C-alpha positions as a printed Julia matrix, in Angstrom:
69×3 Matrix{Float64}:
 133.47  102.63  106.61
 131.72  105.85  106.83
 128.15  106.09  105.51
 127.98  109.43  103.61
 124.28  109.52  103.96
 125.0   110.02  107.87
 127.43  112.96  107.55
 126.38  116.23  108.75
 128.01  119.77  108.97
 129.49  118.73  112.41
 131.52  116.23  110.69
 133.52  118.71  108.76
 137.05  118.72  110.18
 136.67  115.34  111.77
 139.74  113.2   111.66
 139.56  110.15  109.63
 142.1   107.18  108.8
 142.29  105.77  105.39
 143.22  102.06  104.9
 144.04  101.05  101.22
 143.7    97.72   99.68
 147.43   97.13  100.31
 147.23   98.14  103.98
 148.62  101.59  103.52
 147.36  104.1   105.98
 146.98  107.97  105.99
 145.24  110.41  108.32
 143.32  113.39  107.52
 140.44  115.59  107.95
 137.0   115.93  106.1
 136.53  118.99  104.2
 133.25  118.03  102.17
 131.47  115.18  100.6
 129.43  114.4    97.61
 127.18  111.46   96.44
 130.03  109.02   96.0
 133.28  110.43   97.49
 134.4   112.08  100.91
 136.92  114.99  100.25
 139.68  114.61  102.61
 142.71  116.68  103.31
 145.5   114.36  103.91
 148.49  116.78  103.53
 148.77  120.45  104.69
 152.18  121.11  105.91
 151.07  120.35  109.46
 148.84  123.44  109.26
 145.83  121.48  110.55
 144.07  124.54  111.65
 144.02  125.81  108.1
 143.06  122.4   106.55
 140.13  124.12  104.7
 142.61  126.26  102.63
 144.26  123.06  101.1
 143.07  120.75   98.29
 141.22  117.56   99.28
 141.54  114.14   97.74
 138.26  112.29   96.72
 138.2   109.08   98.85
 136.0   106.11   98.73
 134.07  106.03  102.05
 134.58  102.26  102.4
 138.31  103.02  103.05
 137.66  105.51  105.86
 136.86  105.34  109.43
 136.6   108.02  112.07
 139.63  108.31  114.55
 140.78  110.47  117.24
 144.09  112.21  116.41
């Protein structure tokens, strides 16, 4: 779980791993966050250096953990 209150601008672009309730997994990069969700880019045609140009998905922080990719 990632604590939204602990995020700083340095966390933008960090790799995260999503794990859903059925065990599904996805990797992405943090684009932004709000009070409830972390907005993560999961798909960007493997153009990860341009991830900020892609639409993020609002994700429950309880389903995320930081990872190295």
